Every structure is written in C-alpha cells, then in structure tokens.
C-alpha atoms as a printed R data frame, in Angstrom:
    type eleno elety resid chain resno      x       y       z
1   ATOM     1    CA   MET     A     1  9.448   4.473  -0.555
2   ATOM     2    CA   GLY     A     2  7.631   6.945   1.667
3   ATOM     3    CA   LEU     A     3  4.287   6.903   3.397
4   ATOM     4    CA   CYS     A     4  1.458   9.230   2.380
5   ATOM     5    CA   ILE     A     5 -2.243   9.883   2.599
6   ATOM     6    CA   LYS     A     6 -3.731   7.845  -0.224
7   ATOM     7    CA   SER     A     7 -6.792   5.668  -0.691
8   ATOM     8    CA   PHE     A     8 -6.459   1.890  -0.578
9   ATOM     9    CA   PHE     A     9 -7.720   1.541  -4.132
10  ATOM    10    CA   GLY     A    10 -5.985   2.163  -7.443
11  ATOM    11    CA   GLY     A    11 -2.333   2.985  -8.010
12  ATOM    12    CA   GLU     A    12 -1.708   6.586  -9.050
13  ATOM    13    CA   VAL     A    13  0.883   8.656 -10.877
14  ATOM    14    CA   THR     A    14  1.546  12.372 -10.433
15  ATOM    15    CA   PHE     A    15  4.049  14.681 -12.122
16  ATOM    16    CA   ASN     A    16  6.230  17.524 -10.839
17  ATOM    17    CA   GLY     A    17  8.060  19.864 -13.220
18  ATOM    18    CA   CYS     A    18  7.369  17.705 -16.288
19  ATOM    19    CA   SER     A    19  6.245  18.923 -19.692
20  ATOM    20    CA   GLN     A    20  3.711  16.974 -21.735
21  ATOM    21    CA   GLU     A    21  6.416  16.442 -24.376
22  ATOM    22    CA   PHE     A    22  8.761  14.908 -21.791
23  ATOM    23    CA   ILE     A    23  6.043  12.584 -20.486
24  ATOM    24    CA   ASP     A    24  5.144  11.484 -24.038
25  ATOM    25    CA   ALA     A    25  8.794  10.801 -24.892
26  ATOM    26    CA   ASN     A    26  9.648   8.805 -21.775
27  ATOM    27    CA   PHE     A    27  6.604   7.040 -20.341
28  ATOM    28    CA   ARG     A    28  3.586   4.931 -21.150
29  ATOM    29    CA   PHE     A    29  1.180   3.629 -18.543
30  ATOM    30    CA   LYS     A    30 -0.803   0.481 -17.922
31  ATOM    31    CA   PRO     A    31 -4.209   1.707 -16.709
32  ATOM    32    CA   GLU     A    32 -5.965  -0.017 -13.815
33  ATOM    33    CA   ASN     A    33 -8.658  -1.188 -16.226
34  ATOM    34    CA   GLY     A    34 -7.843  -1.987 -19.812
35  ATOM    35    CA   PRO     A    35 -5.306  -4.061 -21.696
36  ATOM    36    CA   ASP     A    36 -3.516  -1.364 -23.735
37  ATOM    37    CA   LEU     A    37 -0.849   1.171 -22.872
38  ATOM    38    CA   VAL     A    38 -1.839   4.834 -22.672
39  ATOM    39    CA   LYS     A    39  0.040   8.123 -22.758
40  ATOM    40    CA   GLY     A    40  0.157  10.225 -19.621
41  ATOM    41    CA   ASN     A    41 -1.249  13.650 -18.903
42  ATOM    42    CA   LEU     A    42 -0.017  16.381 -16.597
43  ATOM    43    CA   ASP     A    43 -3.004  15.987 -14.258
44  ATOM    44    CA   GLY     A    44 -1.981  12.500 -13.133
45  ATOM    45    CA   PHE     A    45 -4.356   9.530 -13.067
46  ATOM    46    CA   ASP     A    46 -4.939   5.964 -11.855
47  ATOM    47    CA   ILE     A    47 -2.469   3.379 -13.155
48  ATOM    48    CA   ASP     A    48 -1.327  -0.185 -12.607
49  ATOM    49    CA   GLY     A    49  2.191   0.304 -13.936
50  ATOM    50    CA   ILE     A    50  4.764   2.574 -15.595
51  ATOM    51    CA   TYR     A    51  6.554   1.657 -18.822
52  ATOM    52    CA   LEU     A    52  9.883   3.357 -19.562
53  ATOM    53    CA   ASN     A    53 10.702   4.115 -23.208
54  ATOM    54    CA   PRO     A    54 12.270   0.888 -24.562
55  ATOM    55    CA   THR     A    55 14.191   2.700 -27.328
56  ATOM    56    CA   ASP     A    56 15.772   5.502 -25.260
57  ATOM    57    CA   PRO     A    57 19.334   4.588 -24.221
58  ATOM    58    CA   ALA     A    58 19.061   7.015 -21.287
59  ATOM    59    CA   ASN     A    59 16.372   4.836 -19.680
60  ATOM    60    CA   PRO     A    60 17.611   1.840 -17.737
61  ATOM    61    CA   PRO     A    61 16.684  -1.456 -19.393
62  ATOM    62    CA   ASP     A    62 16.008  -3.064 -16.017
63  ATOM    63    CA   PRO     A    63 13.386  -2.431 -14.751
64  ATOM    64    CA   SER     A    64 11.619  -1.111 -17.821
65  ATOM    65    CA   ILE     A    65  8.190  -1.891 -16.348
66  ATOM    66    CA   ILE     A    66  7.385  -0.763 -12.819
67  ATOM    67    CA   LYS     A    67  4.342  -2.080 -10.943
68  ATOM    68    CA   VAL     A    68  2.501   0.534  -8.863
69  ATOM    69    CA   PRO     A    69  0.437  -1.255  -6.180
70  ATOM    70    CA   ASP     A    70 -3.143  -0.165  -5.551
71  ATOM    71    CA   HIS     A    71 -2.251   1.496  -2.259
72  ATOM    72    CA   CYS     A    72  0.667   3.502  -3.702
73  ATOM    73    CA   ARG     A    73  1.363   6.611  -5.762
74  ATOM    74    CA   ALA     A    74  4.338   7.103  -8.062
75  ATOM    75    CA   GLU     A    75  5.551  10.702  -8.151
76  ATOM    76    CA   ILE     A    76  7.620  11.461 -11.254
77  ATOM    77    CA   THR     A    77  9.777  14.578 -10.887
78  ATOM    78    CA   CYS     A    78 11.473  16.043 -13.965
79  ATOM    79    CA   SER     A    79 14.612  18.185 -14.007
80  ATOM    80    CA   GLU     A    80 17.328  19.220 -16.457
81  ATOM    81    CA   GLU     A    81 19.198  16.030 -15.504
82  ATOM    82    CA   GLY     A    82 16.262  13.754 -16.400
83  ATOM    83    CA   TYR     A    83 13.711  12.363 -13.964
84  ATOM    84    CA   SER     A    84 13.302  10.508 -10.703
85  ATOM    85    CA   ILE     A    85 10.454   8.327  -9.486
86  ATOM    86    CA   ARG     A    86  9.483   8.372  -5.817
87  ATOM    87    CA   TYR     A    87  6.835   6.094  -4.306
88  ATOM    88    CA   CYS     A    88  4.564   6.799  -1.389
89  ATOM    89    CA   CYS     A    89  2.050   4.328  -0.008
90  ATOM    90    CA   ASN     A    90 -0.960   4.403   2.306
91  ATOM    91    CA   ILE     A    91  0.446   3.607   5.748
92  ATOM    92    CA   ALA     A    92 -2.391   1.324   6.900
93  ATOM    93    CA   ALA     A    93 -2.502  -0.586   3.615
94  ATOM    94    CA   ASN     A    94  1.293  -0.779   3.568
95  ATOM    95    CA   ILE     A    95  1.353  -2.410   7.016
96  ATOM    96    CA   TYR     A    96 -1.371  -4.870   5.972
97  ATOM    97    CA   VAL     A    97  0.411  -5.781   2.720
98  ATOM    98    CA   HIS     A    98  3.789  -6.241   4.400
99  ATOM    99    CA   LEU     A    99  2.364  -8.360   7.225
100 ATOM   100    CA   PHE     A   100 -0.214 -10.482   5.440
101 ATOM   101    CA   LYS     A   101  0.514 -10.388   1.701
102 ATOM   102    CA   PRO     A   102  4.283 -10.139   1.232
103 ATOM   103    CA   ALA     A   103  4.026 -11.327  -2.390
104 ATOM   104    CA   LYS     A   104  2.002  -8.166  -3.152
105 ATOM   105    CA   LYS     A   105  4.706  -5.731  -2.013
106 ATOM   106    CA   LEU     A   106  5.890  -3.049  -4.432
107 ATOM   107    CA   GLN     A   107  7.366  -5.046  -7.287
108 ATOM   108    CA   SER     A   108  9.636  -4.015 -10.131
109 ATOM   109    CA   PHE     A   109  9.491  -6.043 -13.299
110 ATOM   110    CA   GLY     A   110 12.606  -6.262 -15.454
111 ATOM   111    CA   HIS     A   111 12.660  -5.907 -19.216
112 ATOM   112    CA   GLY     A   112 11.148  -9.008 -20.793
113 ATOM   113    CA   ASP     A   113  9.588 -10.061 -17.480
114 ATOM   114    CA   THR     A   114  6.113  -8.679 -18.213
115 ATOM   115    CA   PRO     A   115  3.375  -9.637 -15.730
116 ATOM   116    CA   ASP     A   116  0.635 -11.939 -17.020
117 ATOM   117    CA   GLY     A   117 -1.982 -10.022 -18.988
118 ATOM   118    CA   TRP     A   118  0.191  -6.916 -19.410
119 ATOM   119    CA   PRO     A   119  1.394  -5.702 -22.839
120 ATOM   120    CA   GLU     A   120  5.060  -6.197 -23.681
121 ATOM   121    CA   ASN     A   121  7.252  -3.101 -23.531
122 ATOM   122    CA   ASN     A   122  8.162  -2.951 -27.207
123 ATOM   123    CA   ASP     A   123  8.053  -0.426 -30.079
124 ATOM   124    CA   SER     A   124  4.708  -1.692 -31.350
125 ATOM   125    CA   ASN     A   125  2.838  -1.313 -28.042
126 ATOM   126    CA   TRP     A   126  4.684   1.934 -27.234
127 ATOM   127    CA   ASN     A   127  3.717   3.580 -30.542
128 ATOM   128    CA   ALA     A   128  0.102   2.319 -30.401
129 ATOM   129    CA   ALA     A   129 -0.620   4.050 -27.078
130 ATOM   130    CA   ASN     A   130 -3.352   6.689 -27.104
C-alpha cells in the first residue's frame, strides 16, 4: 500500500492499460451507494469494493472480494500476464485510521466472507451487474 493525494471520502478505482473487455470479464464493483454490483468503466469511479470473477480459475478464490476504504484508491494495472492491484491511501486519513480506528484498516474479505449488506460473489449477482 502506498500513500497518495486523495480525498478522505469515497473509495476509488482507476485503470491502467486495461481494455473494457478485460474489465468486464474480470471485475465487478460494489458502489459506495447502492446494493447491487456494477460493471466498471475505463474512466474509474467511486467504489466500496472490488469483486473478482468467481468463475475464472485464473483469479484467486481468496480474497475474491476486496474492500476499498473511503480514504483509498485501488489502481488496477493490466498486462499480458494478467493484472495487479495497487492501493494508495490519503496520508492524513491513513494515519488517523491506523491510530484511532484500527478495525477500519484496509480489509480483504475472503470468498464466502461477504461483509454485511454486500451482495454475495456468485454467478447470479455477477451476471446481473449493469
């Protein structure tokens, strides 16, 4: 995890070197507001979490859902070998969270360990995403 210039509010995702087809095949996103999963777009946007394709054997089953805290940005970089996800977080918010709210640190959620109120990472929710 790195440190970056980012607002305190709303997790974000950005993409580097990814095609729309690659994003659609590999990721769904839990928006900050709203109960359903959505597809990504190349422009990046505010998110609460990243869902990895549950049916693709190339994706690790654990974690298949990644929480992106409000003060952080997930940067997904695509290459011929696949993809990597790097996190950067607002330095001031990161210090506050680590000192005063350790339970709110960047959290990864394993497959089947979906946070309360979040959709399960299954074929039905994956295919229903807009």
